[in-house]
C-alpha positions as CSV (number, residue, x, y, z in Angstrom):
1,X,4.8,27.9,-10.7
2,X,2.5,29.2,-7.9
3,X,4.0,31.5,-5.3
4,X,5.5,30.4,-2.2
5,X,3.2,31.2,0.7
6,X,5.7,30.9,3.5
7,X,5.4,33.7,6.0
8,X,3.6,35.2,9.0
9,X,0.2,36.5,8.3
10,X,-1.5,38.9,10.8
11,X,-5.3,39.1,11.2
12,X,-6.7,42.4,9.9
13,X,-10.5,42.0,9.6
14,X,-13.3,39.6,8.9
15,X,-16.6,40.2,7.0
16,X,-19.7,37.9,7.2
17,X,-17.9,35.4,9.4
18,X,-21.0,34.9,11.7
19,X,-23.1,34.0,8.7
20,X,-20.3,31.6,7.4
21,X,-20.1,30.0,10.8
22,X,-23.9,29.7,11.1
23,X,-24.2,28.1,7.6
24,X,-21.6,25.5,8.8
25,X,-24.0,24.8,11.8
26,X,-21.6,26.0,14.4
27,X,-23.4,26.5,17.8
28,X,-24.0,30.1,18.9
29,X,-21.7,30.0,22.0
30,X,-18.8,28.7,19.7
31,X,-19.6,31.3,17.0
32,X,-19.5,34.1,19.6
33,X,-16.0,32.8,20.8
34,X,-14.8,32.5,17.2
35,X,-15.8,36.2,16.4
36,X,-13.8,37.4,19.4
37,X,-10.6,35.8,18.1
38,X,-8.0,37.5,16.0
39,X,-5.9,34.6,14.8
40,X,-2.8,34.9,13.0
41,X,-1.4,32.4,10.6
42,X,2.2,31.1,10.2
43,X,2.7,29.3,6.9
44,X,5.7,27.0,6.0
45,X,5.3,26.1,2.3
46,X,7.9,23.8,0.9
47,X,7.0,22.6,-2.8
48,X,3.6,20.7,-2.4
49,X,3.8,20.4,1.4
50,X,2.4,22.9,3.6
51,X,2.1,23.4,7.4
52,X,-0.4,26.1,8.4
53,X,-0.4,27.1,12.1
54,X,-3.4,29.1,13.3
55,X,-2.4,31.1,16.4
56,X,-4.7,32.8,18.9
57,X,-5.2,33.5,22.5
58,X,-7.7,30.8,22.7
59,X,-6.2,27.8,21.0
60,X,-3.5,27.1,18.4
61,X,-4.4,24.7,15.5
62,X,-1.8,23.0,13.1
63,X,-2.9,21.8,9.6
64,X,-0.3,19.9,7.7
65,X,-1.1,18.7,4.1
66,X,0.1,18.0,0.6
67,X,-1.4,20.5,-2.1
68,X,-3.9,18.7,-4.3
69,X,-4.1,15.5,-2.1
70,X,-7.2,14.7,-0.2
71,X,-6.8,14.4,3.7
72,X,-8.9,14.0,6.7
73,X,-9.1,17.3,8.5
74,X,-9.9,17.0,12.2
75,X,-12.0,19.8,13.4
76,X,-12.6,18.4,16.8
77,X,-11.1,21.4,18.6
78,X,-13.9,23.5,16.9
79,X,-17.0,21.3,16.6
80,X,-16.1,17.7,16.9
81,X,-16.4,17.0,13.1
82,X,-13.9,15.4,10.7
83,X,-14.0,16.0,7.0
84,X,-12.3,15.2,3.8
85,X,-10.4,18.2,2.4
86,X,-8.5,19.0,-0.6
87,X,-6.5,22.2,-0.9
88,X,-5.2,23.3,-4.2
89,X,-3.2,26.4,-5.2
90,X,-4.3,28.9,-7.8
91,X,-2.3,28.8,-11.1
92,X,0.4,31.3,-11.4
93,X,-0.3,34.6,-13.0
94,X,1.3,35.4,-16.3
95,X,3.7,38.4,-16.2
96,X,4.6,40.6,-19.0
């Protein structure tokens, strides 16, 4: 069984984020704002149901989904887009 990811995660660092945002065609002004943010994540993981809260001084964002089930992700707070998203968990690691 995959690990339970419930917890509060503090932002530590980002690498190549501007290149990533540019590849997604995010506008330059929005990229600059995003690079200034240091968002934390609060995750509530119950079985296959997950709620991921992105918390920042600019705006908070809540993503709620079932693992492995496609859903429409509304990115209107970022750039006005909507996309079909499926999030899966990595398989559990074997322990010896």
